[in-house]
C-alpha positions as CSV (number, residue, x, y, z in Angstrom):
1,M,167.1,-49.7,131.3
2,R,169.8,-48.6,133.7
3,R,169.6,-45.1,132.2
4,L,165.9,-45.0,132.9
5,V,166.4,-46.2,136.5
6,S,169.1,-43.6,137.0
7,I,166.9,-40.8,135.7
8,A,164.1,-42.0,138.0
9,V,166.4,-42.0,141.0
10,V,167.7,-38.5,140.2
11,S,164.2,-37.2,139.7
12,L,163.1,-38.7,143.1
13,C,166.2,-37.1,144.8
14,I,165.3,-33.7,143.2
15,L,161.7,-34.0,144.4
16,A,162.9,-35.0,147.9
17,V,165.2,-32.0,148.1
18,F,162.5,-29.7,146.8
19,G,160.0,-31.1,149.3
20,M,162.5,-30.6,152.2
21,S,163.3,-27.1,151.0
22,H,159.6,-26.3,150.8
23,A,158.9,-27.6,154.3
24,E,161.8,-25.5,155.7
25,D,160.3,-22.4,154.1
26,V,157.1,-22.7,156.1
27,K,157.1,-20.0,158.8
28,V,155.9,-21.7,161.9
29,G,156.1,-20.7,165.6
30,T,154.7,-22.0,168.9
31,V,152.4,-20.4,171.5
32,S,151.9,-22.0,174.9
33,G,150.6,-21.1,178.3
34,Q,148.4,-22.1,181.2
35,L,144.8,-21.0,181.6
36,M,143.0,-20.8,184.9
37,I,139.4,-20.1,186.1
38,K,139.3,-16.7,187.7
39,G,139.4,-17.2,191.5
40,G,139.5,-21.0,190.9
41,G,141.5,-23.9,189.6
42,P,143.0,-24.8,186.2
43,M,140.9,-24.7,183.1
44,S,141.4,-28.4,182.6
45,G,139.7,-30.3,179.8
46,G,139.1,-27.0,178.0
47,M,139.4,-26.0,174.3
48,V,141.8,-23.3,173.3
49,F,140.8,-21.1,170.3
50,L,143.3,-19.2,168.1
51,Y,142.0,-16.6,165.7
52,N,144.2,-15.4,162.8
53,I,143.7,-11.6,162.5
54,A,144.4,-11.9,158.8
55,T,141.4,-14.1,158.1
56,G,138.7,-12.4,160.0
57,P,137.6,-10.0,162.8
58,P,138.7,-10.3,166.5
59,P,136.6,-12.7,168.5
60,S,133.5,-11.5,170.4
61,S,131.2,-13.2,172.9
62,D,128.2,-10.8,172.6
63,K,128.2,-9.4,169.0
64,Y,128.9,-12.5,167.0
65,W,130.6,-15.9,167.3
66,R,133.5,-16.3,165.0
67,V,134.8,-19.8,164.1
68,P,138.4,-20.2,165.3
69,D,141.3,-21.0,162.9
70,F,143.1,-23.3,165.2
71,V,142.0,-25.3,168.3
72,A,143.8,-27.2,171.0
73,E,142.9,-29.0,174.2
74,T,144.2,-28.0,177.6
75,D,145.6,-30.7,179.9
76,D,144.6,-31.4,183.5
77,K,146.6,-28.4,184.7
78,G,145.1,-26.0,182.0
79,R,148.3,-26.0,180.0
80,F,148.4,-25.9,176.2
81,S,150.9,-25.6,173.3
82,V,150.0,-24.9,169.7
83,E,152.1,-24.7,166.6
84,L,150.9,-21.8,164.3
85,L,151.8,-20.2,161.1
86,E,153.6,-16.9,161.5
87,G,151.2,-14.0,162.0
88,K,149.0,-12.2,164.6
89,Y,146.4,-14.1,166.6
90,C,143.8,-13.5,169.3
91,L,143.4,-16.1,172.0
92,G,140.3,-17.5,173.6
93,A,139.2,-20.7,175.4
94,I,136.1,-22.5,176.7
95,K,135.4,-25.2,179.3
96,R,132.1,-26.9,178.8
97,E,129.7,-27.8,181.5
98,A,128.6,-30.6,179.2
99,K,131.8,-32.0,177.7
100,K,130.1,-33.4,174.5
101,L,128.8,-30.0,173.4
102,I,130.8,-27.9,170.9
103,G,130.1,-24.6,169.2
104,P,129.1,-21.3,170.7
105,P,129.0,-21.1,174.5
106,I,125.9,-21.6,176.6
107,E,125.3,-20.4,180.2
108,G,127.3,-22.4,182.7
109,D,130.3,-22.8,180.4
110,Y,133.6,-21.1,181.4
111,L,134.6,-18.6,178.7
112,F,137.8,-16.6,178.3
113,I,139.0,-14.1,175.6
114,S,142.3,-12.5,176.2
115,R,141.9,-8.8,176.4
116,D,144.1,-5.8,177.1
117,E,143.5,-3.1,179.7
118,K,141.0,-1.4,177.4
119,G,139.0,-4.5,176.9
120,T,140.1,-5.0,173.3
121,P,141.1,-8.6,172.3
122,R,144.8,-8.9,172.7
123,E,147.0,-9.7,169.7
124,Y,149.8,-12.2,170.0
125,V,152.6,-12.1,167.4
126,I,153.8,-15.5,166.3
127,K,157.3,-15.5,164.5
128,K,159.0,-18.2,162.6
129,G,161.0,-20.6,164.8
130,E,160.1,-18.7,168.0
131,K,158.3,-19.9,171.1
132,L,155.8,-17.5,172.7
133,D,154.9,-18.3,176.3
134,V,151.9,-16.2,177.4
135,G,152.3,-17.4,181.0
136,V,149.5,-18.1,183.4
137,I,146.2,-16.4,182.6
138,A,143.4,-16.6,185.2
139,E,140.5,-14.9,183.4
140,A,138.0,-17.6,182.6
141,V,134.6,-16.7,184.1
142,P,131.1,-18.3,183.8
143,Y,129.4,-17.3,180.6
144,K,126.3,-15.2,180.9
145,R,124.3,-14.6,177.8
146,S,124.3,-10.9,177.0
147,V,123.8,-10.3,173.4
148,V,124.2,-6.8,171.9
149,K,121.0,-6.0,170.0
150,E,121.5,-2.4,168.8
151,G,123.6,-1.8,165.8
152,I,124.4,-5.5,165.1
153,T,124.7,-7.0,161.6
154,A,122.7,-10.2,161.4
155,I,120.6,-12.6,159.3
156,E,117.4,-14.1,160.7
157,G,114.9,-16.7,159.7
158,Y,113.6,-20.2,160.4
159,V,114.9,-23.7,159.7
160,Q,112.2,-26.0,158.5
161,D,112.0,-29.7,157.4
162,A,110.7,-31.0,154.0
163,D,107.1,-30.6,155.4
164,G,107.6,-27.0,156.5
165,K,107.8,-28.0,160.2
166,P,110.3,-26.2,162.5
167,V,113.6,-27.9,163.2
168,E,115.1,-27.3,166.7
169,G,118.7,-27.5,167.7
170,V,120.3,-26.7,164.3
171,L,123.2,-24.4,163.7
172,V,123.5,-22.0,160.7
173,F,127.0,-21.4,159.3
174,A,128.1,-18.4,157.3
175,F,130.8,-18.9,154.7
176,V,132.4,-16.0,152.7
177,T,132.8,-17.9,149.5
178,P,130.1,-19.8,147.5
179,T,132.3,-22.9,147.3
180,I,131.9,-23.3,151.0
181,V,135.3,-25.0,151.2
182,G,137.1,-25.1,154.5
183,K,135.6,-23.6,157.6
184,P,132.8,-21.1,158.0
185,L,133.6,-17.7,159.4
186,F,130.6,-17.3,161.7
187,V,128.0,-19.6,163.3
188,S,124.6,-19.0,165.0
189,D,123.3,-20.3,168.3
190,K,121.1,-23.4,168.0
191,T,117.6,-22.9,166.6
192,A,114.8,-22.6,169.1
193,K,111.7,-24.8,169.3
194,D,110.1,-22.8,166.6
195,G,113.1,-23.2,164.3
196,K,114.1,-19.6,164.5
197,Y,117.8,-18.7,164.2
198,I,119.8,-15.4,164.3
199,L,123.2,-15.4,162.7
200,R,125.2,-12.5,163.8
201,V,128.2,-11.4,161.7
202,H,130.9,-8.8,162.0
203,A,130.1,-6.6,159.1
204,G,128.1,-6.3,155.9
205,G,128.9,-8.4,152.8
206,N,127.8,-11.5,150.9
207,Y,127.4,-14.6,153.0
208,Y,126.6,-18.2,152.0
209,L,124.6,-20.2,154.5
210,K,124.5,-23.9,155.3
211,T,122.7,-25.7,158.1
212,R,123.7,-28.7,160.2
213,N,122.9,-29.9,163.8
214,V,126.6,-30.6,164.6
215,Y,129.5,-28.2,164.9
216,G,132.4,-29.6,162.9
217,G,133.5,-31.3,159.7
218,G,133.3,-34.8,158.4
219,P,130.6,-36.7,156.7
220,P,127.1,-36.7,158.4
221,L,125.8,-39.7,160.3
222,S,122.3,-41.3,160.0
223,G,119.7,-39.0,161.6
224,E,121.8,-35.8,161.6
225,I,120.3,-32.7,160.1
226,V,121.9,-31.5,156.8
227,D,120.8,-29.4,153.8
228,S,120.4,-32.3,151.4
229,Y,121.0,-36.0,151.1
230,G,121.0,-39.1,148.9
231,E,121.3,-39.0,145.2
232,Q,119.7,-35.5,144.9
233,A,121.8,-32.8,143.3
234,P,123.8,-30.9,146.1
235,V,121.9,-28.0,147.4
236,A,123.7,-24.7,146.7
237,P,124.3,-22.5,149.8
238,V,121.8,-19.7,150.3
239,E,123.4,-16.4,149.4
240,V,122.5,-13.4,151.5
241,R,123.7,-9.9,151.1
242,V,123.6,-7.8,154.2
243,K,124.7,-4.2,155.0
244,T,126.6,-3.3,158.1
245,G,124.2,-2.5,161.0
246,E,121.3,-4.2,159.2
247,I,119.3,-7.3,160.1
248,V,118.1,-9.2,157.1
249,K,114.9,-11.1,158.1
250,G,112.9,-13.9,156.4
251,I,115.8,-16.0,155.3
252,N,114.3,-19.5,155.8
253,L,116.4,-22.6,155.4
254,K,115.9,-26.3,155.0
255,G,117.0,-29.0,157.4
256,V,116.5,-32.7,156.6
257,K,117.5,-35.9,158.3
258,F,120.4,-37.7,156.7
259,P,119.4,-41.3,156.1
260,G,122.9,-42.6,156.3
261,R,125.1,-44.8,154.2
262,G,128.0,-47.0,155.1
263,P,129.4,-47.3,158.7
264,N,127.5,-45.2,161.1
265,T,130.6,-44.0,163.0
266,R,132.7,-40.9,162.7
267,E,135.1,-38.8,164.8
268,L,133.7,-35.3,164.5
269,Q,136.4,-32.8,163.6
270,P,135.9,-29.4,165.0
271,F,136.1,-26.4,162.6
272,G,139.6,-25.0,162.8
273,K,142.8,-27.0,162.6
274,K,144.0,-28.8,165.7
275,G,147.2,-27.5,167.2
276,G,150.2,-28.6,165.2
277,E,148.2,-29.3,162.0
278,V,149.9,-26.7,159.8
279,N,149.9,-27.1,156.0
280,R,153.5,-27.4,154.9
């Protein structure tokens, strides 16, 4: 018995040491700074977006809306600090006119994407164990919808309920794998009154579409719009192949109300990990 206990203790010690060693191998750095409204005060109560260049295209406000990899909130002085895996990142931020709204910007929001002198999204290099301070950036301006229409790559269609009626206010998400695990890469603006959506993407390829009327993860609440519900077999994502510079039309999607089960409460988790939530 004592021998078994000793073996168990040794095994636990080995696992503990291995775990510590594995944690130490994670290459993590920190980026911080202060964001300001151009010609105004601090970008307080805003949301900072970090986009990993290795996982997708640079962010854009007029060609497509990419879902960020990491998010963090700014404090009352517009300051932020985010722990990130080593790599190259683009930086953006948004301050909502309506604080409860999340997702792509709407007119009236303050939007900022860090750019170089040529207007290209600036890349910030994060290195293991280092702290990068981007300083004070006063570039946030009121968002004005100006969507590029020529030469874009996009998917269009309508979101309809079980009776074929249009569903307003729904987002369409584009995943790059059929398992739709993790976060999507792109998201549309909300559907119009007629249920129409346009999902702009960076380039051609295979995309897997899902609909929902909230932007973020977590189980749906009663009354929210989802693809399917109840005991029905899960609805597979709609696969669409699109060529670069092409708009694929007529991709209609379903959106049904979730009837709810269990407690009707949930803290909505935005797509993208919160600052400091790094897998170790």
